[in-house]
C-alpha positions in Angstrom: 130.6 26.1 -128.1 131.7 23.6 -125.7 129.3 22.0 -123.1 130.0 19.6 -120.6 128.2 16.5 -121.2 129.1 12.7 -120.2 128.4 11.8 -123.7 131.6 12.3 -126.1 135.0 12.7 -124.6 137.6 14.6 -127.0 140.7 12.9 -127.8 142.8 16.0 -127.6 141.4 17.1 -124.2 141.3 13.7 -122.2 139.6 15.5 -119.1 137.0 17.8 -121.0 133.8 16.6 -122.5 132.5 18.1 -125.5 128.9 18.3 -126.7 127.7 15.6 -129.2 124.5 16.5 -130.7 123.7 13.0 -131.9 124.0 11.4 -128.7 122.1 14.0 -127.2 119.3 13.4 -129.6 119.4 9.5 -128.7 119.5 10.3 -125.1 116.4 12.7 -125.5 114.6 9.8 -127.5 115.4 7.4 -124.9 114.3 9.6 -122.1 111.0 10.5 -123.9 110.6 6.8 -124.7 110.9 6.0 -121.0 108.5 8.6 -120.0 105.8 7.5 -122.3 106.3 3.6 -121.4 105.6 5.1 -117.8 102.5 7.0 -118.6 101.0 3.9 -120.8 101.6 1.6 -117.9 100.0 3.8 -115.6 96.8 4.3 -117.7 96.9 0.4 -118.2 97.1 -0.2 -114.3 94.5 2.3 -113.7 91.9 0.9 -116.1 92.8 -2.5 -114.9 92.2 -1.3 -111.3 88.8 0.2 -112.6 87.5 -2.9 -113.9 88.3 -4.9 -111.2 86.7 -2.6 -108.6 83.4 -2.7 -111.0 83.5 -6.5 -110.6 83.9 -6.2 -107.0 80.9 -3.9 -106.8 78.8 -6.3 -108.7 79.8 -9.2 -106.8 78.6 -7.6 -103.6 75.4 -6.2 -105.0 74.7 -9.7 -106.1 75.3 -11.2 -102.7 73.4 -8.4 -101.0 70.1 -8.8 -103.1 68.9 -12.2 -103.7 67.4 -13.0 -107.1 63.9 -14.6 -107.1 63.2 -17.0 -109.9 59.7 -17.9 -111.1 59.1 -20.9 -113.0 58.0 -20.1 -116.7 55.5 -22.1 -118.4 56.4 -22.4 -122.4 53.4 -22.1 -124.8 53.1 -24.9 -127.0 53.4 -24.0 -130.7 50.3 -23.1 -132.8 49.4 -25.8 -135.3 49.5 -24.6 -138.9 46.0 -24.7 -140.6 46.1 -26.2 -144.1 44.5 -23.8 -146.5 43.6 -25.0 -149.8 44.1 -23.2 -153.3 40.7 -22.7 -153.6 40.3 -21.0 -150.4 43.0 -18.6 -151.3 41.5 -17.8 -154.6 38.1 -17.1 -153.2 39.6 -14.6 -150.5 
């Protein structure tokens, strides 16, 4: 079965091409790899654009709504109470 493909040129017939299954398989794998690379690149750029959009949205919300800050008074730590062994035993 002869199919016209540009992969393998027969020596007997210089003007005709014969089907070479190995070259066809390699070409199919290269085509599939190129398509997968395009898909993953598209997904990556889509995710990158989504994160950049979320960042821009957060920045615009920050500029639109001022944040009020109140002074916080920090409580002093409690002083430990010394308890003797006799008081512990009596309890």
